[in-house]
KOLKOLZA-964321 format. One record per residue (C-alpha): residue in one letter; x negated, y negated, z negated; residue number from 1. Coordinates in steps of 0.2 Angstrom, whole numbers, padded with zeros to 4 digits. Each point is the difference from the previous one (the first is absolute). Layout:
('A', (X, Y, Z), NUM)
...
This chain:
('M', (-0778, -0911, -0191), 1)
('F', (0013, -0008, 0012), 2)
('G', (-0013, -0005, 0013), 3)
('R', (-0012, -0007, -0013), 4)
('D', (-0018, 0006, -0005), 5)
('G', (0004, 0009, -0016), 6)
('G', (-0019, -0003, -0006), 7)
('V', (0002, -0019, 0000), 8)
('P', (0011, -0009, -0013), 9)
('W', (0014, -0009, 0008), 10)
('Y', (-0007, -0017, -0005), 11)
('E', (-0016, 0003, 0009), 12)
('A', (0009, 0008, 0016), 13)
('R', (-0003, -0008, 0017), 14)
('R', (0011, -0015, 0004), 15)
('D', (-0008, -0004, 0017), 16)
('A', (0010, -0002, 0017), 17)
('T', (0006, 0015, 0009), 18)
('G', (0002, -0007, 0017), 19)
('L', (0018, 0003, 0001), 20)
('A', (0005, -0018, 0002), 21)
('P', (-0004, -0008, 0018), 22)
('D', (-0013, -0013, 0001), 23)
('P', (0008, -0017, 0001), 24)
('A', (-0014, -0006, 0012), 25)
('S', (0006, 0013, 0013), 26)
('M', (0018, 0000, -0005), 27)
('P', (0008, -0017, 0004), 28)
('E', (0018, 0005, -0002), 29)
('A', (0009, 0000, -0017), 30)
('V', (-0001, 0016, -0011), 31)
('I', (0009, 0006, -0015), 32)
('Q', (-0005, 0016, -0009), 33)
('V', (0005, 0009, -0015), 34)
('Y', (-0012, 0013, -0009), 35)
('A', (0002, 0013, -0013), 36)
('A', (-0014, 0009, -0010), 37)
('R', (0000, 0011, -0014), 38)
('A', (0002, -0009, -0017), 39)
('V', (-0015, -0002, -0012), 40)
('A', (-0005, 0014, -0012), 41)
('W', (0014, 0012, -0006), 42)
('R', (0013, -0010, 0008), 43)
('G', (-0006, 0006, 0017), 44)
('A', (0007, 0017, -0004), 45)
('F', (0018, -0007, 0001), 46)
('A', (0000, -0017, 0010), 47)
('V', (-0008, -0011, 0013), 48)
('H', (-0004, -0019, 0000), 49)
('T', (0006, -0010, 0014), 50)
('W', (-0005, -0017, 0007), 51)
('I', (0004, -0011, 0015), 52)
('V', (-0012, -0010, 0011), 53)
('V', (0004, -0013, 0013), 54)
('K', (-0009, -0009, 0014), 55)
('P', (0009, -0013, 0010), 56)
('A', (-0004, -0002, 0018), 57)
('G', (-0017, -0007, 0003), 58)
('A', (-0005, 0000, -0018), 59)
('P', (-0018, 0004, -0004), 60)
('R', (0004, 0012, -0015), 61)
('F', (0014, 0010, -0009), 62)
('T', (0009, -0005, -0016), 63)
('R', (0003, 0014, -0012), 64)
('Y', (0014, 0000, -0013), 65)
('E', (0003, 0013, -0014), 66)
('V', (0005, 0002, -0018), 67)
('I', (-0014, 0006, -0012), 68)
('G', (0003, 0004, -0018), 69)
('F', (-0019, -0003, -0006), 70)
('G', (0000, -0016, -0011), 71)
('V', (0018, -0004, 0000), 72)
('A', (0002, 0004, -0019), 73)
('S', (-0014, -0014, -0002), 74)
('G', (0009, -0013, 0011), 75)
('A', (-0006, 0004, 0017), 76)
('P', (0014, -0001, 0014), 77)
('A', (0007, 0016, 0006), 78)
('V', (0000, -0005, 0018), 79)
('R', (-0018, -0001, 0007), 80)
('V', (-0006, -0008, 0017), 81)
('D', (-0015, 0007, 0009), 82)
('R', (-0007, 0009, -0015), 83)
('T', (-0009, 0010, 0013), 84)
('G', (0000, 0003, 0019), 85)
('P', (0015, 0005, 0009), 86)
('D', (-0004, 0019, 0002), 87)
('N', (-0012, 0004, -0014), 88)
('Y', (-0002, 0016, -0009), 89)
('W', (0011, -0001, -0016), 90)
('F', (-0012, 0005, -0014), 91)
('G', (-0007, 0015, 0011), 92)
('A', (0017, 0004, 0008), 93)
('R', (0001, -0002, 0019), 94)
('P', (0016, -0009, 0004), 95)
('E', (0013, 0005, 0014), 96)
('I', (0009, -0012, 0011), 97)
('V', (0019, 0000, -0004), 98)
('L', (0005, -0014, 0012), 99)
('D', (-0009, -0008, 0015), 100)
('R', (0009, -0014, 0009), 101)
('R', (-0008, -0011, 0013), 102)
('G', (0003, -0013, 0013), 103)
('A', (0016, -0009, 0005), 104)
('G', (0011, -0005, -0014), 105)
('V', (-0012, 0005, -0014), 106)
('D', (-0005, -0018, -0004), 107)
('E', (0018, -0004, -0005), 108)
('L', (0000, 0016, -0010), 109)
('I', (-0016, -0006, -0009), 110)
('A', (0008, -0016, -0005), 111)
('R', (0014, 0010, -0008), 112)
('V', (-0012, 0012, -0009), 113)
('R', (-0008, -0015, -0007), 114)
('A', (0016, -0007, -0006), 115)
('A', (0004, 0017, -0008), 116)
('V', (-0016, 0000, -0009), 117)
('A', (0004, -0017, -0007), 118)
('A', (0017, 0006, -0005), 119)
('Y', (-0005, 0016, -0009), 120)
('P', (0009, -0001, -0017), 121)
('Y', (-0014, 0008, -0010), 122)
('P', (-0016, -0010, 0004), 123)
('H', (-0007, 0002, -0018), 124)
('E', (0007, 0017, -0005), 125)
('Y', (-0007, 0018, 0003), 126)
('R', (0006, 0017, -0006), 127)
('A', (-0008, 0015, 0008), 128)
('W', (0016, 0010, -0003), 129)
('P', (0014, -0001, 0005), 130)
('G', (-0004, -0018, 0006), 131)
('P', (-0002, -0014, 0004), 132)
('N', (-0017, 0005, 0008), 133)
('S', (-0009, -0001, 0016), 134)
('N', (0013, 0010, 0009), 135)
('T', (0015, -0010, -0007), 136)
('F', (-0009, -0015, 0008), 137)
('I', (-0002, 0008, 0017), 138)
('A', (0018, 0007, 0000), 139)
('F', (0007, -0018, -0005), 140)
('I', (-0009, -0007, 0015), 141)
('A', (0007, 0014, 0011), 142)
('R', (0018, -0004, -0005), 143)
('Q', (-0003, -0018, 0003), 144)
('V', (-0007, 0003, 0017), 145)
('P', (0010, 0015, 0006), 146)
('E', (-0006, -0003, 0018), 147)
('L', (-0016, 0008, -0006), 148)
('G', (0009, 0017, -0001), 149)
('L', (-0012, 0005, -0014), 150)
('A', (0003, 0017, -0006), 151)
('L', (-0011, 0002, -0016), 152)
('P', (-0008, 0017, -0005), 153)
('S', (0012, 0009, -0011), 154)
('N', (-0014, 0001, -0013), 155)
('A', (-0001, -0019, -0001), 156)
('I', (0006, 0000, -0018), 157)
('G', (0008, -0016, -0004), 158)
('K', (0008, -0003, 0017), 159)
('D', (0017, 0005, -0007), 160)
('Y', (-0001, -0013, -0014), 161)
('L', (0013, -0013, 0005), 162)
('P', (-0002, -0018, -0006), 163)
('D', (0011, -0008, -0013), 164)
('G', (0007, 0017, -0005), 165)
('A', (0010, 0003, 0017), 166)
('L', (0007, 0017, 0002), 167)
('M', (0002, -0001, 0019), 168)
('A', (-0011, -0007, 0014), 169)
('A', (-0005, 0003, 0018), 170)
('A', (-0013, 0013, 0002), 171)
('P', (-0017, -0009, 0003), 172)
('S', (0000, 0005, 0018), 173)
('G', (0017, -0009, 0002), 174)
('T', (0007, 0016, 0008), 175)
('G', (0011, 0006, -0014), 176)
('F', (0004, -0003, -0019), 177)
('Q', (-0005, 0006, -0017), 178)
('L', (0007, 0002, -0017), 179)
('S', (-0013, -0002, -0014), 180)
('L', (0001, -0001, -0019), 181)
('F', (-0015, -0010, -0005), 182)
('G', (-0011, 0010, 0012), 183)
('L', (0002, 0015, -0012), 184)
('A', (0014, 0009, 0010), 185)
('G', (0009, -0002, 0017), 186)
('I', (0003, 0005, 0017), 187)
('L', (-0006, -0008, 0017), 188)
('V', (0008, 0004, 0017), 189)
('A', (-0007, -0009, 0015), 190)
('R', (-0004, 0004, 0018), 191)
('A', (-0019, -0004, -0002), 192)
('E', (-0003, 0007, -0017), 193)
('G', (0012, 0015, 0000), 194)
('F', (0008, 0006, -0015), 195)
('E', (-0009, -0002, -0017), 196)
('I', (0005, 0005, -0018), 197)
('N', (-0009, -0010, -0013), 198)
('L', (-0002, 0008, -0018), 199)
('L', (-0011, -0009, -0012), 200)
('G', (-0009, -0009, 0014), 201)
('L', (-0004, 0016, 0009), 202)
('N', (0008, 0002, 0017), 203)
('L', (0006, 0016, 0009), 204)
('G', (0008, 0000, 0017), 205)
('I', (0001, 0003, 0019), 206)
('D', (-0005, -0011, 0015), 207)
('F', (0011, 0003, 0014), 208)
('A', (-0006, -0013, 0013), 209)
('K', (-0018, 0008, 0001), 210)
('P', (0003, 0017, -0009), 211)
('G', (-0009, 0001, -0016), 212)
('V', (0003, 0004, -0019), 213)
('L', (-0003, -0012, -0014), 214)
('L', (-0008, 0007, -0015), 215)
('P', (-0004, -0008, -0018), 216)
('G', (-0017, -0006, -0001), 217)
('I', (-0006, 0008, 0016), 218)
('G', (0011, -0011, 0012), 219)
('R', (0005, 0004, 0017), 220)
('L', (-0004, 0016, 0009), 221)
('G', (0004, 0001, 0019), 222)
('V', (0000, -0009, 0016), 223)
('P', (-0010, -0017, -0002), 224)
('R', (0012, -0015, -0001), 225)
('L', (-0014, -0012, 0007), 226)
('E', (-0007, 0005, 0017), 227)
('P', (-0019, 0000, 0000), 228)
('G', (-0009, -0013, 0010), 229)
């Protein structure tokens, strides 16, 4: 189900590398990638889990940043670093690349991404719905570094949970704005994301830039946003 082997419990599912991330040994330039994979267990019917990885120019390895709920109730931090490899299967679900930036100017963006990670306002909090969760974290980074132009999937539940109870903010891509009531209801209008209506965390909308429809749980159907290769 949702790209996983239904005969294997989620906690025993594969978590090995997919090969989607470039090999640092043959990729000297700076790289930023954002990945999305179907969430664990029943949550995968509704949402994806997202994370960000960075590799400065000349660095021998990637660093992976994400928010994970496992163990937070027992005192573990929500923000985790390098819990696994940059592009690994997410408990059996193969991830997709949402953003891929390389080359000139990316080192400066990496420094700002790391500053945004350090400034995330919920480093020890996690709530699967409506947030703050893994997608709240990545959306926060995107708003702090709008030059990324990151348009998160419409089924990244939690991306519309705005920090500190704010009712209005820039869209994660930095190409528009959104209104949100604690991630439970709202509207987003942006050049990159399109038009989204959020009701109880489920988004319905239209992507005008690269034609597609945004459906609750399913996500986007239409012309791919990220060109292959």
